[in-house]
C-alpha positions in Angstrom: 1.0 -17.0 69.4 0.5 -13.3 69.2 -3.2 -12.6 68.3 -2.0 -10.1 65.5 0.4 -12.8 64.1 -2.5 -15.1 64.1 -4.6 -13.0 61.8 -1.3 -12.2 59.7 -0.5 -15.8 58.8 -3.8 -16.3 56.9 -3.5 -13.1 55.1 -0.2 -13.6 53.9 -1.0 -17.2 52.7 -4.0 -15.6 50.8 -1.7 -13.1 49.1 0.8 -15.8 48.1 -2.1 -17.8 46.6 -3.5 -15.0 44.6 -0.2 -13.9 43.2 0.0 -16.7 40.7 -3.6 -16.0 39.8 -2.8 -12.4 38.9 0.1 -13.5 36.8 -1.8 -16.2 35.0 -4.4 -13.5 34.3 -1.9 -11.0 32.8 -0.3 -13.9 30.7 -3.7 -15.2 29.6 -4.8 -11.7 28.1 -6.6 -11.4 25.9 -9.3 -13.8 27.0 -12.0 -12.0 24.9 -12.1 -9.8 21.9 -10.4 -6.5 22.1 -11.7 -3.2 20.9 -9.4 -0.9 19.1 -11.0 2.5 18.5 -10.0 4.5 15.6 -11.0 8.0 16.2 -11.7 8.8 12.5 -14.2 7.7 9.9 -14.0 4.5 7.8 -12.1 4.9 4.4 -9.5 7.5 5.8 -5.8 7.2 5.8 -5.8 6.2 9.6 -8.6 3.7 9.0 -6.6 2.2 6.1 -3.4 1.7 8.2 -5.4 0.1 11.1 -7.0 -2.4 8.7 -3.6 -3.5 7.6 -2.1 -4.1 10.9 -4.9 -4.7 13.4 -5.8 -8.2 11.9 -2.3 -9.3 11.9 -1.8 -8.2 15.5 -5.0 -10.3 16.2 -3.4 -13.4 14.7 -0.4 -12.8 16.9 -2.4 -12.6 20.0 -4.8 -15.3 19.1 -7.8 -13.2 19.7 -10.3 -11.1 17.7 -9.4 -7.2 17.7 -12.5 -5.4 16.6 -11.9 -2.0 15.0 -14.4 0.4 15.8 -14.6 4.0 14.1 -15.6 6.8 16.4 -15.1 9.9 14.4 -15.7 13.5 15.4 -14.2 16.6 16.8 -10.7 16.1 15.2 -10.3 12.6 16.6 -11.1 13.7 20.3 -14.4 11.9 20.9 -13.1 8.6 20.2 -9.8 9.3 22.1 -11.8 10.4 25.2 -13.7 7.2 25.0 -10.4 5.2 25.4 -9.2 7.7 28.2 -12.4 6.8 30.4 -12.0 3.0 29.6 -10.7 0.5 32.1 -6.9 0.0 31.8 -7.4 -3.8 31.3 -6.2 -4.1 27.8 -9.8 -4.6 26.2 -10.1 -1.1 24.9 -7.2 0.4 23.0 -6.7 3.4 20.6 -5.0 3.5 17.1 -4.3 7.1 16.7 -2.3 9.8 15.1 -0.8 13.2 16.4 -4.2 15.0 16.0 -6.1 13.9 19.0 -2.9 13.2 21.0 -0.6 16.3 20.5 -2.4 18.9 18.3 -5.9 19.0 19.7 -4.9 19.8 23.3 -2.7 22.6 22.1 -5.3 24.3 19.7 -8.4 23.6 21.7 -7.3 23.4 25.3 -10.8 24.7 26.5 -12.8 21.9 25.1 -10.3 18.8 25.1 -10.9 17.4 28.4 -7.9 15.2 28.5 -4.0 15.4 28.6 -3.0 12.6 26.3 0.5 12.6 27.7 -1.0 11.8 31.2 -4.3 10.1 30.5 -3.1 7.5 27.8 -0.4 5.2 27.8 1.9 4.8 24.8 2.3 1.2 23.5 3.9 1.1 20.1 4.1 3.1 16.9 3.1 1.3 13.8 3.7 3.3 10.7 4.7 6.7 9.5 3.7 8.5 6.3 3.8 11.8 4.8 0.9 13.8 3.6 0.1 15.1 0.0 -0.8 18.6 -1.2 -3.4 18.0 -3.9 -5.4 20.5 -6.0 -8.4 20.6 -8.3 -7.5 19.4 -11.7 -8.3 22.7 -13.5 -6.1 25.0 -11.2 -3.9 27.0 -13.6 -0.6 25.9 -11.7 1.4 22.9 -12.8 3.9 23.0 -9.8 4.1 23.9 -6.2 6.1 26.9 -7.0 3.5 27.9 -9.9 0.7 27.5 -7.1 2.4 29.7 -4.6 3.0 32.4 -7.4 -0.8 32.1 -8.2 -1.9 32.3 -4.7 0.3 35.4 -4.0 -1.3 37.2 -7.0 -4.7 36.6 -5.5 -4.5 36.4 -1.6 -7.3 35.1 0.2 -9.2 33.7 -2.9 -8.0 29.9 -2.8 -9.5 27.4 -0.5 -8.0 24.3 1.1 -9.8 21.4 2.8 -8.7 19.3 5.8 -10.4 16.7 8.3 -11.2 19.4 10.7 -9.9 22.4 12.7 -6.9 21.7 14.7 -6.0 18.5 13.2 -2.5 17.4 11.9 -3.6 18.0 8.4 -4.7 21.7 9.3 -1.6 22.4 11.2 0.6 21.1 8.2 -1.5 23.0 5.8 -0.9 26.1 7.8 2.8 25.5 7.8 2.7 25.1 4.0 0.9 28.4 3.7 3.2 30.2 6.3 6.4 29.0 4.9 5.3 29.7 1.4 4.0 33.2 2.4 0.6 32.9 1.0 -3.0 33.6 2.3 -5.3 30.5 1.9 -8.8 30.1 3.3 -9.2 26.9 5.4 -12.4 24.9 5.0 -12.7 22.4 7.6 -14.6 19.0 7.1 -15.4 16.2 9.2 -13.4 13.5 7.3 -10.7 13.2 4.7 -12.8 11.3 2.1 -15.3 14.2 2.0 -12.5 16.7 1.3 -11.0 14.6 -1.5 -14.5 14.3 -3.1 -14.9 18.0 -2.9 -11.5 18.8 -4.5 -12.2 16.5 -7.2 -15.6 18.1 -7.8 -14.1 21.5 -7.7 -15.9 22.6 -4.5 -12.5 23.5 -2.7 -9.3 24.4 -4.6 -6.7 22.4 -2.6 -6.2 20.0 0.4 -3.7 18.4 2.5 -4.4 14.6 2.9 -2.8 11.2 3.5 -1.1 9.4 0.8 -3.1 6.2 1.2 -6.3 8.4 0.5 -5.3 10.4 -2.5 -3.1 8.3 -4.6 -6.0 6.5 -6.3 -7.4 9.8 -7.6 -4.0 11.2 -8.4 -3.4 8.3 -10.6 -6.8 8.5 -12.3 -5.9 12.3 -12.8 -9.0 13.5 -10.9 -6.8 15.8 -8.8 -3.4 17.3 -9.1 -0.7 16.3 -6.7 1.7 19.2 -5.9 4.0 17.4 -3.4 4.5 15.2 -0.4 5.2 16.8 2.9 8.2 14.7 3.8 11.7 15.7 2.8 12.1 12.6 0.7 9.7 11.4 -2.1 7.5 8.3 -1.4 7.8 5.2 -3.4 4.0 4.9 -3.3 3.7 8.0 -5.5 7.2 8.3 -7.4 6.1 10.7 -9.8 5.1 13.4 -7.1 8.0 15.6 -5.8 8.7 16.7 -2.2 7.3 20.0 -1.4 10.7 20.6 0.0 12.1 20.6 -3.7 10.4 24.0 -3.9 13.0 26.7 -2.6 10.3 28.5 -0.6 9.3 25.2 1.2 12.8 23.8 1.5 12.5 23.7 5.5 9.3 21.6 5.2 9.5 18.0 6.6 6.3 16.6 8.1 5.5 12.9 8.5 2.5 11.5 10.4 2.9 8.7 12.9 0.1 6.0 13.6 0.2 3.8 16.7 -1.4 2.2 19.5 -2.2 3.6 23.0 -4.3 2.4 26.0 -5.7 3.9 29.1 -3.2 5.2 31.6 -2.4 2.3 34.0 -2.5 -0.2 31.4 -0.9 -3.3 32.9 2.7 -3.5 32.1 2.5 -7.2 31.1 -0.4 -6.5 28.7 1.6 -3.5 27.3 4.7 -5.8 26.8 2.6 -8.3 25.0 1.1 -5.9 22.7 4.5 -4.3 21.8 6.0 -7.8 20.9 2.9 -8.7 18.7 3.5 -5.2 16.9 7.1 -5.8 16.4 6.5 -9.4 14.9 3.9 -7.9 12.5 6.1 -5.1 11.4 8.5 -7.7 10.5 6.4 -9.5 8.2 7.4 -8.6 4.6 3.8 -8.9 3.4 2.7 -6.0 5.8 5.6 -4.1 5.0 4.5 -4.3 1.3 0.9 -3.3 2.2 2.1 -0.4 4.1 4.3 0.8 1.3 1.4 0.6 -1.1 -0.2 3.2 0.9 2.7 5.3 1.2 3.5 4.1 4.8 6.6 2.6 6.3 7.0 0.5 9.5 7.9 2.7 12.7 9.4 0.6 15.2 10.6 1.8 18.7 10.3 0.6 22.3 7.3 1.7 24.6 9.7 4.2 26.6 11.2 5.7 23.2 7.6 6.1 21.9 6.6 7.9 25.0 9.7 10.2 24.7 9.0 10.7 21.2 5.5 11.8 21.8 6.7 14.4 24.5 9.2 15.9 22.0 6.6 16.0 19.3 4.3 18.1 21.6 6.9 20.7 22.1 7.7 20.9 18.4 4.0 21.3 17.5 3.5 23.9 20.1 6.1 26.0 18.5 4.5 25.6 15.0 1.0 26.1 16.2 2.0 29.3 18.0 3.8 30.5 14.9 0.7 29.8 12.8 -1.6 31.2 15.3 -3.9 28.2 15.3 -6.5 28.6 18.2 -10.0 27.1 18.6 -12.1 28.9 21.1 
């Protein structure tokens, strides 16, 4: 036998023996607890959604999924951690647009990743509008009244969000731009802190997730001027859409929440996750819990989710450019 063939035969046999082992390993995932990084603080809208769906996904996978809140820098600190993780399926990201498609556009000098290249979209989970709320003693009953008041006193009224260059900040800037008003942005580290200060009168306005504000709106501790989606939300039936105000008729903003992994995530692992998410979103109890927080399931294939994020990046780039939002 040719000497080279003598060495090749054992190698081929070894490869053949290893292939089933690799296949079994992918099928067996997850063999240990999986960390799901939520890049925002506990108690916020993103965290609330994660705590509805992540335990249910864990049940489908038959393994513990541990939520770890890693807040800071508009969600980019937690996102960076997942970018740097091994693509073995044991570190995942539960994210929204802020660290994925907003931060790279508004702070390109400080964001050290390109989410569309350095992360693997797995599956969207839910979508929800934001809400424009104000302190209860503001002398404006409707969004139209609020815009009129703000025009009479340009630069006087403040609005809080969960940080510079987040989805909430961009949405608030779009409201101000379309409403032709000059508002002063006050960035915070987390949404719950903003809501506390609106209720206390420290800041005048805020753009925040439905799940976060609906309790205080119901208790009349803050005013709800409108949701940012074109349609009203069943979670706050008495709150109009901001688009019902003529000046804001073009406004239509909803925020997605979904799972991503590091780039290079094993295709079999991603497929298993996608199947688990689909099964969870078909559960009427999960749908009911999401609806209570103003969210609705968002189902699409992994390929469609990837395309969706790329399209969103282009749309946000235009909005951010028009609003001149830039963090040096």
